[in-house]
C-alpha positions in Angstrom: 29.8 27.9 14.5 33.2 27.1 13.1 34.2 28.8 9.5 34.3 24.8 7.9 30.4 24.3 9.1 29.5 27.8 7.4 31.1 27.1 4.3 29.8 23.2 4.0 26.5 23.2 1.9 24.5 20.2 3.8 21.1 19.5 2.1 19.2 16.2 3.2 19.2 13.4 0.6 17.7 10.0 0.1 17.4 7.2 -2.4 13.6 5.2 -2.4 13.0 2.0 -3.8 10.5 -1.0 -3.6 10.4 -4.7 -2.8 8.1 -6.9 -2.8 8.8 -9.5 -0.1 12.6 -9.7 -0.2 13.1 -8.9 -4.0 14.2 -5.6 -5.4 11.6 -4.4 -8.1 11.9 -0.8 -8.6 14.3 1.8 -7.7 16.5 4.8 -9.3 17.8 2.8 -12.3 14.6 1.7 -13.3 12.9 5.2 -12.8 15.6 7.1 -14.8 14.9 4.5 -17.7 11.1 4.9 -17.3 11.3 8.8 -17.4 13.7 8.6 -20.5 11.5 6.5 -22.3 8.5 8.5 -21.5 10.9 11.9 -22.7 12.3 10.0 -26.1 9.5 7.5 -27.0 12.0 5.0 -27.5 13.1 2.3 -25.1 16.6 2.3 -27.0 17.1 5.6 -27.0 16.2 5.8 -23.3 18.9 3.0 -22.6 21.4 4.7 -24.4 20.3 8.2 -22.2 21.1 6.1 -19.3 24.0 4.0 -20.5 22.2 0.2 -20.6 22.5 -2.0 -22.9 18.9 -2.7 -24.7 18.8 -5.9 -23.6 19.1 -4.9 -20.2 17.0 -2.5 -20.3 14.2 -4.8 -21.8 15.0 -7.1 -19.3 14.5 -4.9 -16.5 11.2 -3.5 -17.8 9.7 -6.9 -18.1 11.1 -7.8 -14.3 9.2 -4.9 -13.0 6.1 -5.4 -15.2 6.3 -8.8 -13.7 6.0 -7.7 -10.4 3.7 -5.2 -10.3 
């Protein structure tokens, strides 16, 4: 095995998202927002922590609720 391969740290990774039909519903950004809401108990604080505007975060939550 080459020294290049020995020095590389290879690890499995994946991304998961949910779709209903062809419509994207829930992914990493939504998960991160909801996790921050759980931790911070505030949509506003969670939006700041995930670099989203409050309006975008609120619209994202409403959209996910409509599809679930």
